[in-house]
C-alpha angles and dihedrals in degrees: 000000000000118000110249118247120259090250091052091050092048091050091049090051092056097039112152113280095008134106141173130271109220105213096154099113113150119240089261095049096048089049088066091048093049092045087059089065094035095249122143116248097239126146090246093052091048090049093047092051093050088045089057092051097045097046094054106132114238094015092126089066088073107015122067098179146001125223109221135196120235092258093048094050088058096046129092136223120250090269092055097257114137109247093238091054092045092053093046091051089054093051096258122126116233116225135180138218107230106175123100096222137266115300133186112284112230115250091003109097113207094014133106139205123200117240132199107099092118110103090353094139091053093048092047091053089054093047091053089054089050090056105264116148101181139021140212135216121181125205121187126214118191124205114212144116106333092346148150094051125205086245091060094045092048096045094050094043090052093049092049091051094047090050093048093051093049091049094051092048089051094049102260128122107234122226106209108210118184104170119197099202120235090216112118141045098273121137121245093256090063090050089052092052094049094044092052091048092048096048093047090053093046095052092046089053092047089053093049090050092051096242114169104232093202086064095052140073127211120223106188134167119248122253102256140147118272109269091243095047111117090218110063113192119239121250093255093054092049090052094047096048094043094051091045092055093047092051090051097048116020118081116232091237092073109111095229149319120248114182127220116224094224098200097317118140117265096255097039092055088052093048093051093050091047093051092052093051093043093053094043096046096190095312096119126092092234137040118257109219142144140267101180131171113175093017088063101030106041097080091044093051091048092050094046099051090182094290122125088214089064096051094104091051091049092051092047090053092051093047091050094053091045090052093048091053091045088057089048089057087066096039089248101116120120126185090227088071088069092057091047090054092052091049093050 
């Protein structure tokens, strides 16, 4: 069977009512998640947990693709089927995280730059052979006293663009993820300023690196108040400011926009996405969808608790959150649906 074009893959990723499941936690990150339910961070436990997620019946109704970690892409389901093959058979695109993490940026205290460009072309070629159809690279921008700096914005925009170009040349759709962190006590207006600055720099860099926007997906953070800010913006204001920034900075050629949750609670991330789609009502050049990690997985992890007997409960929790966010993609989510699910 012929490999689908990058544009076809990008369109499938942002199909109406569907989003991405981010299951690309590093070994260190998933250790913290497993510790929260008192489960040992062994390779088998990590595999079993991902097996639970990926074998959830009906997941493809709401999830178009899953972002995997290097280890996970090489692992197999309980029946011996490689995870990438399992997902593809169920109508879900396998993706892969390719960055090497955010490291301290020289001469810029408190700021990071994402590394991983070394041997990226070689790694991407291997990932394509293993079944990956898209990739992800995350940059982090911190808001604080006198930061972000222009050095940080420029360095991360350049790295994102280099990564995206290498991925497209290798046959992978790049997810471009510039995350403006919610850490800090900044007001929402400051987050809006920094997000607009960041996205403008990213799209200038993508243009200079000859990246085809139709073959790419943007994974931005929402414009929200810093988590330590005493004045937390209402859902409607978050939606209004986020959409305004996107309209100012993101070219219409981009295949779609799939938000990260960035530490928001499960339901709040859904409410914000719903409000954006409700106010836009199909008047934007791109779809607004989700690419959530914790905001999809947290209830499932809590229900599972590392016990095979709880697998069905864990899968039900994942399917519920995926469905809620699917409704939010159409502006049809209502908080009362959460109460109905608990009562069922």
